[in-house]
N, C-alpha and C positions, 0 to 999 in steps of 0.2 A: 504494500500500500504506500501511497505518497501523500504526506500531509500537505494541506494548503500552506503556502509559504508565509502567509500573514500570521500564522499562529506563533511561530518561533523566530520571526524576522528580527534582525537587529533594529534599533531605533532609526526612524526617518525624520525628515524636516517638516513634512506636511502630511495631513490626513483629511479625508472626508469620511464621515460616519452617517449611514443611512438606516433608518428603521421603517419597515413596511408592514402593512397588514394586507393579507390576500383577499381579493374581492370574492364574493360568493360565486360558487360554481366554477372557479378558475384554478382549482388545486392541481388538476391533471396537467394543465398547460404550464403552470408554474414549475411543476416537477420536471417537465420537458425542458423548460428554459434553464433551470438550474443545472441540467446535464451539460449545457454549453458553457458554463462558467469556467471550468478548468482550461478549456481552449482559449477563452477570453483572457484569463490570467497569463497564459503562455504568450499570446499575441502581444499584450502590452509589455511584457518583460523583454521580448525579443525586438520589438519595434523601437523601444526607448531604453537601451541598455544602460545609459548614463543616469537614469532616474532611480534605479534601485527600487522599482515598483514591487509591491507585494499586495496580494488580494486575499480577502477572507470573506466567506459567506457562512453564516450560522443560522440554523433553523430553530425557531422558538418551541418551547415545551408544548404549548397548546396546539401548534400547527403540525407537529411532527407526524402524528398518526394519520392525518389527512393527506400528507404528501408522500409518506413512506409507510403504508400500513403493514408491510410484510415483516418489519423488524424495528425495534426501538432500542436506543442506548439504555443500558440497564439502570443507570442512576439519574436519568434526565427527569427533573421534577420542577415544580414552580419556584419562582424566585423567593428566597426566605425573607420576607418583609419584616421590618423591625419597627416598633413604636414604643418610645419611652418618653411620655409627656410630649414636649415640643420637638424632641429629637426623633426624627423618623427616617426610615429608609423604605420607601414605598415599593410595592410591586406594580409595574406598569407593563403588562405583557405586550410583546410584539411578535409577529410571525417570522420576520426575516431581519437579520442584521448584516450589513455590509461594512467592512473596514477596508478602505482604499488608501494606501500609504505610498509615498514616494519622496524623493529628495528634490523633485521639481513640482511646484504647485500646479503648473499647467497640465502635467501628466496625471496628477491626482484628479484634476477636474475632468480631463478626457475620460478617465476610467469611470467617473461618476456618470457622465453622459451616456456612456456605452451601457452601463447597468440600467439606467432609466429607459433606454431604447429597448433593451432585452425584455424588460418587464412591463412595457407600455400596455395599458388597458387591462392588466392582470392584477395589479396591486395598487394600494393607496399609500403614498409617502406620508408617514406620521411624524417623523422627527428627522432633522438633519443638523449636523454640527461639523464645523471645520476645526481641526486640531493643528497645532504647530509646536515646534520646539521653542522653548522659552529659555533664553540665556544658556547656561551650561546644564541642560537636561533638568531644569528646575520646574517645580509647580509654581503657580501664581502666588503662593504664600512665600516664595523665595527660597524654599528648601529643595534640595536635590530629590527627585522622585525616582523610585525604583532602585534604590541603592542596594537592596538585598536580593535583587533578581538573580536567579541562577544564570550561570555563564557557560559558554561552550556547549559540550555535549549534554550537560545537565539540563539545559533548557528543554530539550526534547523529552528527556526522562521525566521532568516535572509536568510538562504541558500536554503530552500525548498519551492516549490509551495505548498500552503496549501489546495487548493480545486480543484475539477474537475478531468477530466481523466488523467491529468498529475501531480496529487498530489504526493508529495515526490520525484519529479524530481527537477532539478536545471539547471539554465542558467549558462553556464561555458564559461569564456573567458581566453585564454591562450596567453601569450607573452613570448618570450625568449629575455631577455635583456643582452647585453654585456656591461660591465662597462668600462669606460675610466679610468682605475686605475692609470696610470702614472699621468694623469692630476689631478685626485682626491687627490692623496697622496701628491701633492705639496701644498695643502691647509693646513693652520693651523687648529688645531682641532676646535677652536672657529668659524672659517669660515665654516667648515663642519657642526657644530651644528646649525649655523644660517640658513643654507640651509635646514636642516631637521626640525628645530624648536623644537629640543629636544637635551638634553645633551648626549654625547657619552659614557662616562664610566658607569654612573649610570642610564641612560635611563629615565630622568625626563623631561617631556614635558614643554616647555616654557609656561608661562602665555600668554593668548591670546593677551594682549596688548603689549607683548614683541616680538611677532612673526613678522617677515617681511612679507609683503603681497606676497612675492615670496616663502615663506617657504613651504616645501612639506606637512607638517601636516595641514597647513592652506588651501592650494589649494585642498586637498583631503578630508577635513572634510566639508561635504555639508548637507544642509537641503532642504526639499521640500517646496512647497508653504504653507503647513500647519505647518511648523516648525519642522517636524519630521526628525531625522537623516537618511540620505541615506546610509545605511550600506551595506557592503559586507563581506563575509567570505573568507579570503585569505588562500590559501593552498600552498603558494609559498615555494620554497627551493633554496638555492644557488647551483651553479655549478662552476666547475673550472678545468682548465688544467694547464700545465706548462706555457702556453703562453697567456691564456685568462681566465677571470672570469666574472661571471654574476649571473643572477637570472631568474629562471623559475617562472614567475608571473602567479598565477592562482586565478581567482575570481569566487566564487560560490554565486549565489543569486536567490531569488524568482522572480526577474525581471531583464532584462538586462539594464534597465534605469539607475540604480545606477552606474554601471561600466561605461556606456557611458558618463554620466555626469562627473564622476571623470576624465576620460581620456581627455575629452574636456577641463576641467578646468586646467589640467596639461599643455596642449599644447597651447591652444588658449589664447592669451593675452586679459586681460580685458580692460576696457575703459582707464585705466591708464597705460596700457602696461605691466602689471604684468603677469607672468606665473611662473610655477614651475621650479625653477632653478636647481633642481635635474636632469631635462631632458638635461642639458648641460653636464652632466657627465656620462650618460648612453645612450645606443642606442638600441631601440627595433628592433630586426631582424626579428621577426615573430609576427603574430597576427591573431587569429582565434576564431570564435564563434561557440559554441556547445550547445546541450542540453543533460543532463544526465538523462534518464528516470528511473523510479522505477524498481526494480528487477522484479516485476510482469509484467510490460509492456514488458520488454525484453524477458522474458521467454514465455509469451503467444502470443505475436504478431509474433514471429518467429517460433512457433510450427507447 
């Protein structure tokens, strides 16, 4: 099997993110259209080699059975919504998610237009977002994003299902966060660093003993019952307009369990009442669960 390149791709400069819902009675046609996506990814990669293009399409939990009724990823479930007072991570289901990334903005745009043409009259565009690299791989809060991402061969080990009919596919969770920048920028840099558990200018993580129990790096660094790290591969990018800024958060993993545990640990207070204080300064506006199958699955199941 061959994984879609966008799952494990190294960071790019630009991205377009598209969320679609499938129109009634159009599922069979959409399945056929999705079978053409691997060839589209190859065409864009070969035509514009300097752009480092990578594409990804993922199918939503609720749409999967209508598109591919013969088999279903074993762990594909609804997005694990969270609500703790005013701190919420809602579920906003979508049928299809496209991630189109490149080091040239024009090529990312061309890819977007080709996807729109492929799915014309079959789907409704529900959400679109443009991502971009900000400073030295930083989030709009000013901190380096994805510092603990797996590197090298470990990226595939973390992100991709290793065995079975869905090998080289990935469980994908997507959230659009809008930051409360005015509130965040009122904080002293040391207070911001304590919330992250990492220094801001030089990106040095605090020693474990120096981290507050509410630090983002402490709440999201988890281990399973056997003591193994519960890792995900983040493919997130910032977004921004004149009036608002945030992060398109994207988790790719060989199981949804790691993301589900991380999100719960961020929002749900522990026995001492501790939760991730970063959630006081950003608001998730969307949340959806998907599976990104291998290129072979897409091309053969819709043929």
